[in-house]
C-alpha positions as CSV (number, residue, x, y, z in Angstrom):
1,M,49.7,-85.6,-37.3
2,K,51.0,-83.2,-39.9
3,Y,54.6,-83.5,-38.7
4,I,54.4,-87.3,-38.7
5,Y,53.2,-87.2,-42.3
6,L,56.0,-84.9,-43.3
7,S,58.6,-87.1,-41.6
8,I,57.3,-90.2,-43.5
9,L,57.2,-88.3,-46.7
10,A,60.8,-87.0,-46.3
11,V,62.0,-90.6,-45.5
12,L,60.3,-91.9,-48.6
13,L,61.8,-89.2,-50.8
14,A,65.2,-89.9,-49.4
15,L,64.8,-93.6,-50.1
16,Y,63.6,-92.8,-53.6
17,G,66.5,-90.5,-54.1
18,C,68.9,-93.5,-53.6
19,L,67.6,-94.8,-56.9
20,L,68.5,-91.6,-58.8
21,P,71.8,-91.3,-60.6
22,E,72.3,-87.7,-59.4
23,D,71.0,-85.3,-56.8
24,P,67.8,-83.9,-58.7
25,A,68.0,-80.5,-57.0
26,K,71.7,-80.0,-57.9
27,Q,71.1,-81.3,-61.4
28,R,68.1,-78.9,-62.0
29,A,70.1,-75.9,-60.7
30,E,73.1,-76.7,-62.9
31,E,71.1,-77.4,-66.1
32,A,68.3,-74.8,-65.8
33,D,70.0,-72.1,-67.9
34,E,71.0,-74.6,-70.6
35,V,67.3,-75.4,-71.3
36,K,66.0,-73.7,-74.5
37,G,62.5,-72.7,-75.3
38,D,59.7,-71.7,-72.8
39,I,60.3,-71.2,-69.1
40,L,58.0,-73.9,-67.6
41,V,56.1,-72.9,-64.4
42,G,53.6,-75.1,-62.6
43,A,50.3,-73.6,-61.4
44,V,48.4,-75.7,-58.9
45,A,45.2,-75.2,-57.0
46,P,41.8,-76.9,-56.7
47,W,40.8,-74.9,-59.9
48,S,37.5,-76.7,-60.3
49,G,36.4,-75.8,-56.8
50,I,37.3,-72.1,-56.4
51,D,36.5,-68.9,-58.1
52,T,38.3,-68.1,-61.3
53,M,40.0,-64.9,-60.0
54,L,43.2,-66.5,-58.8
55,W,43.9,-68.1,-62.2
56,E,42.8,-64.9,-64.0
57,G,45.4,-62.9,-62.1
58,I,48.2,-65.5,-62.8
59,A,47.4,-65.8,-66.5
60,M,47.1,-62.1,-67.0
61,A,50.6,-61.5,-65.5
62,A,52.1,-64.3,-67.6
63,D,50.5,-62.9,-70.8
64,E,51.8,-59.4,-70.1
65,I,55.3,-60.6,-69.6
66,N,55.2,-62.7,-72.8
67,E,53.7,-59.9,-74.8
68,A,56.5,-57.6,-73.7
69,G,59.1,-60.0,-75.0
70,G,59.4,-62.5,-72.2
71,L,62.3,-63.1,-69.8
72,L,65.9,-63.8,-71.0
73,G,64.5,-64.1,-74.5
74,R,62.1,-66.8,-73.4
75,K,58.4,-66.9,-72.7
76,I,56.7,-68.2,-69.6
77,K,54.5,-71.3,-70.1
78,L,52.1,-72.2,-67.3
79,I,51.4,-75.9,-66.7
80,K,48.0,-75.9,-64.9
81,R,47.1,-78.8,-62.6
82,D,44.1,-79.3,-60.3
83,D,44.9,-80.9,-56.9
84,E,41.2,-81.3,-56.1
85,S,41.9,-80.3,-52.5
86,S,43.5,-83.7,-52.0
87,V,46.8,-84.2,-50.2
88,E,47.5,-87.3,-52.2
89,K,46.7,-85.7,-55.5
90,G,48.7,-82.6,-54.5
91,V,51.8,-84.6,-53.6
92,L,51.5,-86.7,-56.8
93,I,51.4,-83.5,-58.9
94,A,54.4,-82.2,-57.0
95,Q,56.3,-85.4,-57.9
96,E,55.2,-85.1,-61.5
97,F,56.6,-81.6,-61.7
98,G,59.7,-82.8,-59.9
99,E,60.4,-85.5,-62.4
100,N,60.2,-83.0,-65.2
101,P,63.7,-81.5,-65.3
102,D,62.6,-78.4,-67.3
103,I,60.1,-77.1,-64.7
104,V,61.9,-74.4,-62.6
105,A,59.1,-72.9,-60.5
106,V,55.7,-73.6,-59.1
107,V,52.9,-71.2,-57.9
108,G,50.5,-72.8,-55.5
109,H,49.0,-74.7,-53.8
110,Y,45.8,-73.3,-52.2
111,E,45.3,-75.0,-48.9
112,S,48.0,-75.3,-46.3
113,F,47.4,-79.0,-45.6
114,I,48.5,-79.6,-49.2
115,T,51.0,-76.8,-49.6
116,I,53.2,-77.9,-46.7
117,P,53.7,-81.6,-47.7
118,A,54.0,-80.5,-51.4
119,S,56.8,-78.1,-50.4
120,V,58.9,-81.0,-49.1
121,V,58.7,-82.5,-52.6
122,Y,59.6,-79.2,-54.4
123,Q,62.5,-78.6,-52.1
124,Y,63.8,-82.1,-52.7
125,Y,63.6,-81.8,-56.4
126,G,65.1,-78.3,-56.4
127,I,62.0,-76.4,-57.7
128,L,61.4,-72.8,-56.6
129,M,58.0,-72.7,-54.8
130,L,55.9,-69.4,-54.6
131,S,52.8,-69.9,-52.4
132,T,50.1,-67.5,-53.5
133,V,47.6,-67.6,-50.6
134,D,48.8,-69.9,-47.9
135,T,49.0,-68.0,-44.5
136,D,50.2,-70.9,-42.3
137,P,53.5,-69.9,-40.6
138,D,54.6,-73.5,-40.7
139,L,55.2,-73.3,-44.4
140,T,58.3,-71.0,-44.2
141,D,59.2,-72.1,-40.7
142,Q,60.5,-75.4,-42.2
143,G,63.6,-73.5,-43.3
144,F,63.5,-74.6,-47.0
145,P,65.6,-72.2,-49.0
146,L,63.5,-72.6,-52.2
147,V,60.1,-72.0,-50.5
148,F,58.5,-68.6,-50.4
149,R,55.1,-67.1,-49.7
150,T,53.8,-64.0,-51.4
151,T,51.1,-63.3,-48.8
152,P,51.7,-62.5,-45.1
153,D,51.2,-65.2,-42.6
154,D,48.5,-65.5,-39.9
155,T,50.6,-63.7,-37.3
156,V,50.6,-60.6,-39.4
157,Y,46.8,-60.6,-39.8
158,G,46.2,-61.5,-36.2
159,N,48.4,-58.7,-35.0
160,R,46.7,-56.2,-37.3
161,L,43.3,-57.1,-36.1
162,A,44.3,-56.9,-32.5
163,N,45.7,-53.5,-33.0
164,F,42.7,-52.3,-34.9
165,C,40.4,-53.6,-32.1
166,L,42.4,-51.7,-29.5
167,E,42.1,-48.5,-31.6
168,K,38.3,-48.9,-31.6
169,N,38.2,-49.7,-27.8
170,Y,37.0,-53.3,-28.3
171,D,38.8,-54.9,-25.4
172,R,36.5,-57.9,-24.5
173,F,36.1,-60.7,-27.0
174,V,34.5,-64.1,-27.4
175,L,36.3,-66.4,-29.9
176,Y,34.8,-68.9,-32.2
177,L,37.4,-71.0,-34.1
178,H,37.3,-73.7,-36.6
179,R,39.2,-76.9,-35.6
180,D,41.7,-76.9,-38.5
181,Q,45.2,-75.7,-39.0
182,Y,44.1,-72.3,-40.3
183,G,41.5,-71.8,-37.6
184,R,44.0,-72.5,-34.9
185,D,46.9,-70.5,-36.4
186,F,44.8,-67.4,-36.9
187,S,43.1,-67.5,-33.5
188,D,46.4,-68.2,-31.8
189,A,48.0,-65.2,-33.5
190,F,45.1,-63.0,-32.5
191,A,45.0,-64.3,-29.0
192,S,48.8,-63.7,-28.6
193,A,48.6,-60.2,-29.9
194,A,45.4,-59.5,-27.9
195,Q,47.1,-60.5,-24.7
196,K,50.0,-58.1,-25.3
197,A,47.5,-55.3,-26.2
198,G,45.5,-55.8,-23.0
199,I,42.4,-57.4,-24.8
200,T,40.6,-60.0,-22.8
201,I,39.1,-63.2,-24.4
202,V,36.2,-63.9,-22.0
203,D,35.2,-67.2,-23.6
204,S,36.0,-69.5,-26.6
205,E,34.3,-72.3,-28.5
206,A,35.3,-74.4,-31.5
207,Y,33.5,-76.0,-34.4
208,D,34.4,-78.3,-37.3
209,S,33.0,-79.2,-40.7
210,T,30.2,-81.3,-39.2
211,T,28.9,-78.6,-36.9
212,G,25.4,-77.5,-37.8
213,T,23.2,-74.4,-37.4
214,A,21.6,-75.6,-34.1
215,N,25.0,-75.9,-32.5
216,F,26.0,-72.4,-33.7
217,R,22.7,-71.0,-32.3
218,N,23.3,-72.6,-28.9
219,V,26.8,-71.2,-28.6
220,L,25.8,-67.7,-29.7
221,R,22.7,-67.6,-27.4
222,R,24.8,-68.6,-24.5
223,W,27.2,-65.8,-25.2
224,K,24.3,-63.3,-25.7
225,N,22.6,-64.3,-22.4
226,H,25.5,-64.9,-20.1
227,Y,28.6,-62.9,-21.2
228,S,29.6,-59.3,-21.5
229,F,31.8,-58.6,-24.5
230,D,32.5,-56.0,-27.2
231,A,33.1,-58.1,-30.3
232,I,33.4,-61.7,-31.7
233,L,36.5,-63.1,-33.4
234,L,35.4,-65.7,-36.0
235,S,38.3,-67.9,-37.2
236,G,37.1,-70.0,-40.1
237,E,36.3,-70.2,-43.8
238,L,33.3,-70.1,-46.1
239,P,30.5,-71.2,-46.2
240,Q,30.3,-72.1,-42.5
241,A,31.6,-68.7,-41.3
242,A,28.9,-66.9,-43.2
243,A,26.3,-69.2,-41.6
244,I,27.6,-68.3,-38.1
245,I,27.5,-64.6,-38.9
246,M,23.9,-64.9,-40.2
247,E,22.8,-66.8,-37.1
248,A,24.4,-64.3,-34.8
249,R,22.5,-61.5,-36.4
250,R,19.3,-63.6,-36.5
251,I,19.3,-64.0,-32.7
252,G,20.0,-60.4,-32.0
253,L,23.8,-60.3,-31.5
254,E,24.8,-56.9,-32.8
255,E,28.4,-56.8,-31.6
256,P,31.0,-56.4,-34.4
257,I,32.4,-59.7,-35.9
258,F,36.0,-59.9,-36.9
259,G,37.2,-62.5,-39.4
260,G,40.5,-63.5,-41.0
261,I,41.9,-63.3,-44.5
262,A,40.1,-66.5,-45.4
263,L,36.8,-64.5,-45.5
264,D,38.2,-61.9,-47.9
265,R,36.2,-63.3,-50.8
266,K,33.4,-61.7,-52.8
267,E,31.3,-64.7,-52.1
268,L,31.0,-63.5,-48.5
269,L,29.0,-60.5,-49.8
270,T,26.6,-62.8,-51.7
271,M,26.1,-65.1,-48.7
272,L,25.4,-62.3,-46.2
273,G,23.3,-60.0,-48.4
274,K,22.7,-56.3,-48.0
275,D,21.3,-56.3,-44.4
276,I,24.3,-57.6,-42.6
277,K,26.8,-55.1,-41.3
278,D,29.7,-54.6,-38.9
279,V,31.7,-57.6,-40.2
280,F,35.4,-56.6,-40.3
281,L,38.3,-58.2,-42.2
282,P,42.0,-57.6,-42.8
283,T,43.3,-57.5,-46.4
284,N,46.4,-56.6,-48.2
285,F,44.8,-55.4,-51.4
286,N,42.6,-52.4,-52.0
287,P,41.3,-52.1,-55.6
288,Y,40.4,-48.5,-55.1
289,S,43.9,-47.4,-54.2
290,N,45.4,-44.5,-56.2
291,R,48.8,-46.2,-56.3
292,P,49.8,-46.3,-60.0
293,E,50.5,-50.0,-59.9
294,V,47.0,-50.7,-58.6
295,R,45.2,-48.3,-61.0
296,K,46.9,-49.9,-64.0
297,F,46.2,-53.4,-62.8
298,V,42.5,-52.7,-62.1
299,R,42.0,-51.0,-65.4
300,K,43.7,-53.8,-67.4
301,F,41.9,-56.5,-65.4
302,R,38.5,-54.9,-66.0
303,E,39.3,-54.5,-69.7
304,R,40.2,-58.2,-69.9
305,H,37.5,-59.7,-67.7
306,G,34.8,-57.1,-67.3
307,K,34.9,-57.1,-63.5
308,M,36.8,-55.8,-60.6
309,P,39.8,-57.9,-59.4
310,D,39.7,-59.2,-55.8
311,I,42.5,-60.3,-53.4
312,L,42.9,-63.6,-55.2
313,A,43.4,-62.0,-58.6
314,A,45.9,-59.6,-57.0
315,Q,47.8,-62.3,-55.3
316,G,48.0,-64.4,-58.4
317,Y,49.2,-61.5,-60.5
318,D,51.8,-60.4,-57.9
319,T,53.1,-64.0,-57.6
320,I,54.0,-64.3,-61.3
321,R,55.4,-60.8,-61.3
322,T,57.6,-61.8,-58.3
323,L,58.8,-64.8,-60.3
324,A,59.6,-62.5,-63.2
325,Y,61.6,-60.2,-60.8
326,A,63.6,-63.2,-59.6
327,I,64.5,-64.3,-63.2
328,D,65.3,-60.8,-64.3
329,H,67.5,-59.8,-61.4
330,S,69.3,-63.1,-61.2
331,K,69.6,-63.3,-65.0
332,S,68.9,-67.0,-64.5
333,T,66.2,-69.6,-64.2
334,S,68.3,-71.7,-61.8
335,P,66.1,-72.0,-58.7
336,P,68.8,-71.3,-56.1
337,Q,69.8,-68.1,-57.9
338,M,66.2,-67.0,-58.2
339,A,65.8,-67.6,-54.5
340,D,68.8,-65.4,-53.7
341,A,67.4,-62.6,-55.9
342,L,64.1,-62.8,-53.9
343,R,65.8,-62.6,-50.5
344,G,67.6,-59.5,-51.7
345,A,64.5,-57.8,-53.2
346,Q,64.2,-54.2,-52.2
347,D,62.6,-52.5,-55.2
348,L,59.8,-54.9,-56.1
349,K,56.4,-53.1,-56.2
350,G,53.3,-55.2,-56.3
351,V,49.6,-54.4,-56.5
352,T,49.4,-55.7,-52.9
353,G,52.2,-53.4,-51.8
354,A,56.0,-53.6,-51.7
355,I,57.2,-57.2,-51.9
356,R,60.1,-58.2,-49.6
357,F,60.9,-61.5,-48.0
358,S,62.5,-62.6,-44.7
359,R,65.4,-65.0,-44.8
360,E,62.9,-67.8,-44.2
361,G,61.0,-66.8,-47.3
362,S,58.0,-65.2,-45.6
363,R,56.4,-62.1,-47.1
364,I,57.2,-59.0,-45.1
365,L,54.3,-56.5,-45.3
366,N,53.9,-53.6,-42.9
367,H,50.6,-52.2,-44.2
368,I,47.4,-54.2,-43.9
369,Y,44.1,-52.6,-44.7
370,G,40.9,-53.0,-42.7
371,K,37.6,-53.5,-44.5
372,V,34.0,-53.8,-43.3
373,V,30.9,-55.3,-44.9
374,E,28.4,-52.5,-45.4
375,N,25.3,-52.5,-47.6
376,G,26.4,-55.6,-49.4
377,Q,29.8,-54.2,-50.3
378,F,33.3,-53.9,-48.8
379,K,34.3,-50.5,-47.5
380,Y,38.0,-49.9,-46.9
381,L,38.7,-48.2,-43.6
382,N,42.4,-47.2,-43.3
383,Q,43.1,-45.5,-46.6
384,A,46.5,-43.9,-47.0
385,S,46.6,-40.3,-48.2
386,D,46.7,-41.4,-51.9
387,E,43.7,-43.8,-51.7
388,S,40.0,-43.5,-52.2
389,G,37.4,-44.7,-49.8
390,K,35.0,-45.7,-52.5
391,H,33.6,-49.2,-52.5
């Protein structure tokens, strides 16, 4: 269904393009460096429906850059839009940005079912797109030269979890996945890596947004009473994933539960409380790292907001810093030139680690942390030699 939608959207854009006097992407690329004043950057997410951390990280990075004198003698100006988790609204915002010839880049969106169709619009209009949190491999598999992601995709997280499980001698899993694109992508990535690692998936079940507690209980009890397994892979998002974890513990399932990057939210801790343990997650940000970049970021974020930054704040911050790198190294705000600079990036250090991109625009990241829920907090498991295990 997604590909049908994209095909229709591409055709409509092509037809609309026939009405334009010039190729909008080419025109933007040629005129970008002639624009005076602020560097206009769109920032899109369902802001009213998510925690403030993502925006706080984005805004903090932009403010730091501007306070230091800006880029090419110009300041970054963020144009904030709320897509309300709606594909229609997201695509309309993308077109609004596309029709503004002075916007050169966009950070966002939040959900892959919006990010992917919106990326078609940004590519058509010649706007550099930096996806902050989308892990769907399909985003960069489209082959759009102006589309990048600053977080690894699901295959990276799935592989990391499978390898971690093998290290811990968990080799028999049951799999509970959400019937959406993220749920399928993450579970498929894990299953593929698990098969290569010799891990057996003994049974699997699926749920959707309408599935209730009684159904969760029936599935979990069936596994508890009739299957032998070492751990549970839970592919889904909050709040349903938290409800499944709570129900598993309530009926006496004590096996470790492994989730994906979508559960790497501080809200998970609030939902689970202090008594739930042995819930494992992958992440690409450790706020307790002793890396200089991380220590500086955490200190300044706490001074500014009075709280510890999470993965969303780190991703937002790194995304704007990545854009700044592209402008600084290309000496241009022309999207194709910025994209070339990103593909050649070798010395870009982010708070989420070294930032490099594949030719397709996907984030290359070798080091993924493991973390576990313990006593109502996250404990980081695989610290490097320069990192602290405090949580």
